N, C-alpha and C positions, 0 to 999 in steps of 0.2 A: 116908538121903536122904529128904527129905520131898517128897511129891508134892502139889502144890496141888490142892485140891478146889474146884470151882466149883459152887455151889448155883444151880440154875436155877429161875426162877419158873414157876408154871403158865402155860399158854398164854393162858388167859383174862385172868389178871392182867397178862401182858405186853402184850396188845393194848390193855387199858384204859389202862395206863400210857403206851403209845405215843400214844394219842389225846389224852391230857392234856398231853404235852410238846410245845412248839413245834417246827415243822419247821425244820431247819437250812437257811439260804440258801446257794446256790452262789456261791462266790467266784471271780472271774476269776484265771486262772493268770498269775502274774507272769513276764515274760521272764527267762530265766536269763542270767547274765553270759556274754558271748561268749568263745570260746576259739579262738585262731588255728588255721586249717587248716595242715597241713603245707605249707611254702612251695612245693614243686615241684607238689603237687596243685592248689593255688590258682592258680599261674601257668598251668598247663595248661588249667584250666577257663576262665580269663579269655581265653586265646589262642583256645580253641574258640569262645567267644562272639563274639569279634572276627571269626573266620573265617566264622562263620555269616552275619553281616551283610554282610561283603565279598563272599562268593561269590554270595549271593542278589542283592545290588545289581548286581554285574557281570553276572550272568545277565540281569537285567532290562534293563540298558543295551544289551547285544548284541541282545536281542530287539527293543528299541526301534529300534536302528540298522537291523536287517534289515527291520522293518516299514516304517520310513520309506522305505528304498530300494525295497522291493517295491511298496508302494502308489503311490509317485510314478512308478515305471516303468510300472506297469499303467495308471495314469491318463494318462500322457503318450502311450503307444502307442494307447490308446483314442481320445484326442483327435486323434492323427495320422491314424488310419484313418477316423473318423466325423465329424470337425470338430464336436465337441460344442458346443452353444450355452452361453451364460453360465449359464443356470439349471442345466443338467446338471453343468457343472463346479463350480458352487456346492454341489450335492448331494454330488458326489464328495469335495470338500474337507471338508465337514462330517462325512461318514462317516469319512474318514481321521483327522480330529482326534479323533473319538469313539473309534476303535480305539486310537489312540496314547495317549489319556488313560487308557483302561482298562488297557493294558499298563503304563503308568507307575504307576498306582495300585496294581495288584496285585503287580507284580514289583519295583518300586523303592521307592515310597513306603511300602508296608506293612512290608517288612523293615527299612527304616531307622527307622521309627517304633516297631517292636516292641522293647520293652525287656526283654531276657533277664537274669534274675538268676542267681546261682550255683545255686539250687535247680532252675530250669528247665534250666540247662545240665547239671547232674548227671543229671536225668531223661533227657536225650538220650543221655548215656553209658550209663545203665542199659538204655535201650531197645535200644541197639546191642549190648550184651553182657549178656544176661539172667543169665549165670552169676555176675555180681557180687552178685546177690541183695540189691540195694538197700543195699549197704554204702556206696556213694559218697553217695547222697542222705541216708542216716542220718548220715554223718559231717558233711555240710554243715549239716544242721539242728541237730545237737548243737553244732557250732562257732559257729553264728549265735545260739544260745540261743533256739531256737523254744520258745514256751511250752507247746506240745503235745508236745514231745519229752521223754522221760524219760531223764535222764542216769545216775543212779546215782552211784557213787563216781568221783572224779577218775581213779583208776587205770583204771576200766572205760572211761571216755571216751577216755583216751589210747590204750587198747588198740584201741578201735574206729577211731580216727583213723589209727593206724599200720597197722591191718589194711587200711583203704581205700587208703592210699598204696601198700602192698605189692602189693595185687591189681591196681592200675592202672599199676604201674611199667612193665610190658612192653607196655602197650597204646598204640597210635598214635591219639591223639584226632582227628587229621585225617581218619581214616576215618569219623568220625561224620557229617561233612558231605561227601558225595561231590561231585566236580567234573564228573561225566558230563554233567549238564544244562548246566553252564557251557561245557564244550567244544563241545557240540552247538550252543548258541546262538551262541558265538563264531564257529564255522565258517560257519554259515548267515548270520550278520550280516555278517561280513567279505566272504564270497563275493558276497552281494547288493549290498553297498556298492561293492565293486570293479567288479562287473559293470555296475552303474548308472553309475558314473563313466566306465567305458570306453565305454559306449554314448553317454553325453552328450558325451564328448570326440570320438568319431568323428562325431557329428552336429552339432558346433559350427559356426556359431552358431545353427543351427535349434533345437538343444536349449534354448538360452537363451529363445527365444520360447515353447517348450512349458512351461518352468518358469514364465515370467511368466503364461501362461494358466492354469496350475494355481492360482496365487494370484489368479486372477480379474482380471488386468489385461487391458484391452481392446486386445490386439495381434493382428495377423492370424496365421493359421496358417502356419507356415513351409513354403513351397513353392518351386519353381524361380523363380517370379515372385511376389513379395510385394506385395500391394496396400496402399499407404499412403494412407489417406484425407486429403484436403486440406480438404474440406468435411464437416461433420458434421450433427447435428440442427439444424434451423433453424425459425424462425418468421418468415414474410415477409408483406408486405402483399398483399392480394388484388389480382389483375390485373397483377402485376409479373412480370418475367422473372427466373428463378432459374438461376444457373450452378452446376453441381455438378461436382466434379473429384476426381481421384485420381492418385497417382504410382506408377509401377511401379519396383520395386527388385529387383535380381538380373538375371535374363534379361529384357531389355526388349523386348516385342513391338512390332510396327508397328500392330497392330489389336487391338481389344478390344470389349467391349459393356457397356452399362449396362441394368439391369433396373429399370423404373419401374412401380410398382403403385399405382393410385388406389384409394381406399376404395370397396368395392363393385364393383370392376372386375377383370378378369384382368390378369396381368402382361404387360408389353410390353417387348421387347428392341430396343435401338437400337444400330446399329454405331458404332464410334468409331475414329478414327485419331489417332496421336500428334501433338501440337502441334509444328509445325516449328521454332518458336523456343524451345520448352521441352522438351528431350529427356526422355522418360519420363513426360510429363504428358498425361493424357487428360481432356477436358472435354466437357460436354454442357449445353445451355441448354434449360430447360423454359419455354416461352413462356406468358404470360397465365395464371398459376396462379390457379385458382379454388377449389380444395379440397385437402385433405390428400393426400399421396402418400408412398410409401416408395421408396427406391432403393438399389441396390448395384452395384458394379463387378466385372466378371470380366475379368481380363487374363492371357492365357495359361492356366496351371493355377492361378493365384491367385484367390481369391474374397475380396472385401472385405466388411466387416460391413455390415449393413443400417441405414440411417438414415431418419429421418422428417422431412418438411418440412410444417409446418402453415401454412395460409393464413388470414389474419385481417385484418379491417378495421383500419387503423392508427389510433392515437389522434389526437384533434384537440381544438381549443380551442372552448369555447362562447362565451367573451367575453374581451376584453382591455381593461384600463383603464390609462392612462398619466398620470403626474403628474410635472411638472418641478419640482424643488426647487432654487431659485436659490442661488448662493453667498451667504454671510452679508454680504459687502461690498456687495452690490446692494441689500440691505434690501427685497427684493421678496417677497411671499408666494408659496407654492406655487401652481402653475397646472396645471389639468387640460388635457390635450391629446388630440385625436383620434389614434388609432394610425396613421391613414393620412396624417397631416401632422405630422411631428415636427420642429419647428424648435427646436433646443436650443442654449443658451448654453454655450460651452466652459467647463469647470470646474464645471458644475452636476451634479446627480444626477437620473437618471430612475428613478422608482419604478414598477414594473410589478406589477399585480395581475391574475391571470388565473384562469379557471375551466375545468377540463378536462371533457370529456364522459364520462370514465370514470376509475376509479382508476389512478394512475400510480405507477411506481417512482421515477422521477426526471424532471427537466426542466432544460434548459440554455438560456440565452440566447446565441446565436451572434452576435457583433459582426462586421459586414462591413467590410472595408477595413483592419482592425487585427489580424486573425488572433488573436482572443481570445474566450474563452468565460467566462460567469459562471453558476455553478450557482444554481438557484432553490430556495427552501425549499418543501417539500411538506408539507401538514398530514397528520394521522394518517389521514384519510379518503382522501387521495391525489388530491383534486380541486382544492383551493385552492392556488394558486401565487403566490409573491412573489419579487421580485428588486429589488436596489438597484444601479444601474449608474452608475459615475462616467463622466462624459463627458470624453473627452480633448480636447486642444487642436487636433488635426488628424487627418486620414485616416479618421475614422469616417464611413461612408456609409449604413449601415442596420443592421437587426438582424432576426433570426428566432428562433423558439422551437422547440427540438427536444424532443420528448416521447418517453418510454420507458414502455410500460405494464408491468403486473405480470408478463407473460410474456416481457419483454425485447424486445418489438417496438417499433421506433422509428417515429416519424412520417415521412411522405413528402410531398414537394412542399410544404415549409413556406412560409408567406407571408413575404415579405421586406418589412419596414416601412422605407421610406426615411427617412433623417435628413438634415435640412439643418443643418449645423453652423455656428452663428453665433459668430464669435470676438469677444472683448471688444476693441473698437478702442482703439488708443492715444490719448493726449490730442492735441487739435488746438491748435496754437499758431501765431498769425500776428502778425508784427511790423508795426506801423503807422508808428511813428516811432522813431528817425530813418529817413527813407526812403532816404537815401544810405548805402550800406554802408561807405563810407570817409569818415567825418566827422572834422573837425579841431576841437579845443577847446583852451582854455587852462586853467591850473590853477585859475582863479577861476570857471570855467563851472559851471553846474548843468543839464546836459542832461536832457531828459525822454525816458525810454524808454517807449513806449506799445505795448501788444500786447493781443491777445485770446487767452484760454486756456480750453478747455472739455474735458469728457470725458463719455461717455455714462452712466457710473455714479459720477462724482465724482473730484476730484483730492485727493491727499494732500500734495503738495509742489510748490512753485514756487521757482525760483531763477534769478538772473542770474549766470552764471559768466563769469569773465574770466581772462586771462593777461597779465601785464606782460612785455613784450618790450623789453629794453634794446637800444640801437643796437649793432651789432657793433664790436668793437675789433680792429684789425689785430694778428694774431699771437696772439690769445687765442681759446679755444674758447667759443662761445656756450652758456651754461648752459640746461638745460631749464627752462622757466618752470613755476611752481607754480600750480595752478588755485585761484582764490579764489571764494568764494560770497557772494552777497548774497541772503538769503532774503526771499521775498515772501509775505506772509500770503495764504492761500487764502480766497477769498470763498465764501459760501454760495450756494445756487442762487438765492435771492431777490435777492442783491446783484448778480447779473449776471456776465458773463464778461470785461468790459473792465478792464484794469489800466494804471495810469500810475505810473511810478516816477521820482521826481526824484533824479538822481544828483549828490550833493554831492562833487565831485572832491577838494576840499581836505580833506574829512573821511575819506577812504579810508585804510585800513590794510591792508597797508603803503602808504606814500605813493607817489603817482604823480610822475613827474619829466618835465620838459620834454625833448623829443627822443625820448621813449619811445613805443611803440605798445601800445595795449590791444586785444586780441582778445576779443570777448565774444559770448555766445550765451545763449539762454533755454532752460531745461530744465524740463519738466513731467512729473510722475510721478502715475499714477492709483492707485486703491485696490484694484486687482485682486490679491487674495491667493490666488487659486486657480490661475490659469495665468500670472500676471504677476509683478511689476507691469509695466504698459506705460509706457515712457519715450519722450518725444519731445524732440528737440533741434533748435533752429533752425539755420540756416546762420550761420557766423561773420561778424560785422561788426567794424569797427575804429573806434577813436578814435585819431587822431594828436594828440599833445600838443605844442602850439607855444608859442613865446614870444608875449607880446602884440604885439610889433613884427611878428613873422612872420604872426600872425593878421590884423593890420591890413593888411599888404601883400597878403595873400590876398584880403581883402575888396575892396580897391581893384582888384585885378586882375579880380576877378569883376564889379565894377561896370563896368570898361572893356569886358569881354566882353559884358556885357548891353547897354551903349550901342552897341557895334559891331553887335550883333544887331538892336538897334532901328533903326539907320541902314539896315542891309541890308534889314530888313523894310519900312521906309518907301520905299526905292528900288524894291523889288519891287512895292509897292502902286501907285506912280505908273506904273510900266511896264504893269501890268495894266490900269489905267484908260485909258492911252493906247491900248493894243491894243484894248480894248473899244470906244473911241471910233472908231478907224479901221474897225472891223468894222461899225459902224452906218451905213447909207447916208444921205447928205445929201439933203434935199428942195430 
């Protein structure tokens, strides 16, 4: 057997050689291929990881439930005993929310966000049972192919894995994460929640008011008598009377008091009695308010919240300018009018420009007589106001301007500007000839219809309308006549208002017939496109159509009547002369 002999170099030679050779660089360890853990061991580790997250999250939830119940109960009782103001309740609520957020972050959010791997879970097992001597963590690292883990041969790795499985077979991994904290949190959380619910149910509906006050709602503290404010914070004009009132709910007393405190003065109490016509309502009037004051109602054991009334000079107008814009059909230019004398044509528009003495929030034109309001436009500075108001055909009697300043205070005792509403008059038509309303003609006649027609702003249409009425026939129903129109050209203003129309009877369509009656009238229409048009119709007149023979007989009869009238007149004249002669004394 040969024994290998190794010749060693001298130390000096070795050091020199080492200095000349390059230093080897460290190479990163490559991860080893993974080997599956024993199935039962891997399943138990995964279940342990899930148990850890579930128990910690459940513990946090019960802690959160108990904290919510306890904090709200303590705050509600403190509010019940001490009638905490809004600021104190706000501090309580913010503190509660901070504590609840801390519990959630530490006991719920953190366990849920913490990602446990199998190595961390294995360490928890090793910490619970030190006798395992790191066999479980070693098996996990070898199975996962940790680059820092040394495996050795496959047989050795298998032995390590089986050894870890064998050592943990009899262990209950549930003991790694105890449930003592969960049980304690669950008991306290459920007890506090049930206790709070029981107290809330016993005190219902007072407990509802306490819950609303916890969340900073402005509701009165629940007492035997609850004070419900009717009036709240107000801003009122200086030197006005202010009525403040509240309503009692629950046990309604017959008497109460209101506490009024002026700025810089001590509080003053005024007795109150319930209004006879409004059960449960208490009211008090502060006269001639000149400065700010605070008030609160006390009814039985109930105390209402304190409100503030501010006194301020109401807004007013510095100037008002009015312009009437006539309707287009009038062809008139816009006209400026004094605000104290508004004579407005129906159908026109009134443009208002006003300047306020201080910045406004809004302004409204209030129309008198028609129960209508028109909002005004307000510029960015809040002082320049404009409005365009359509003028109706009737009922408008005046207007006023209501102002609201930046604090919500409205103007008082607004000036009412009277309006004289001028309607667009309908056309005027007067028939001059024929003077006789029942005239007779023949088919060869050409009667002249003479009339005057005018309008204040012009006519658009003139017509002679007529109906042909046939003589009735026994046993037959008389048909409804159809209206026919003879259009008359409208004259310009320079041409005048007198019209004469020669009516050619023979040329009419449909033709006229002897024995028939013609009912006619004149119709005039103006150019009012805003509130009209205005239409005027004259009274009906008639033409009776006769035969020439009948017309000749009528003329003869008329002459006889005239002759008889002349004879009668002559005889009357002679008698008068004789009577006068008898009355004169003879010399």
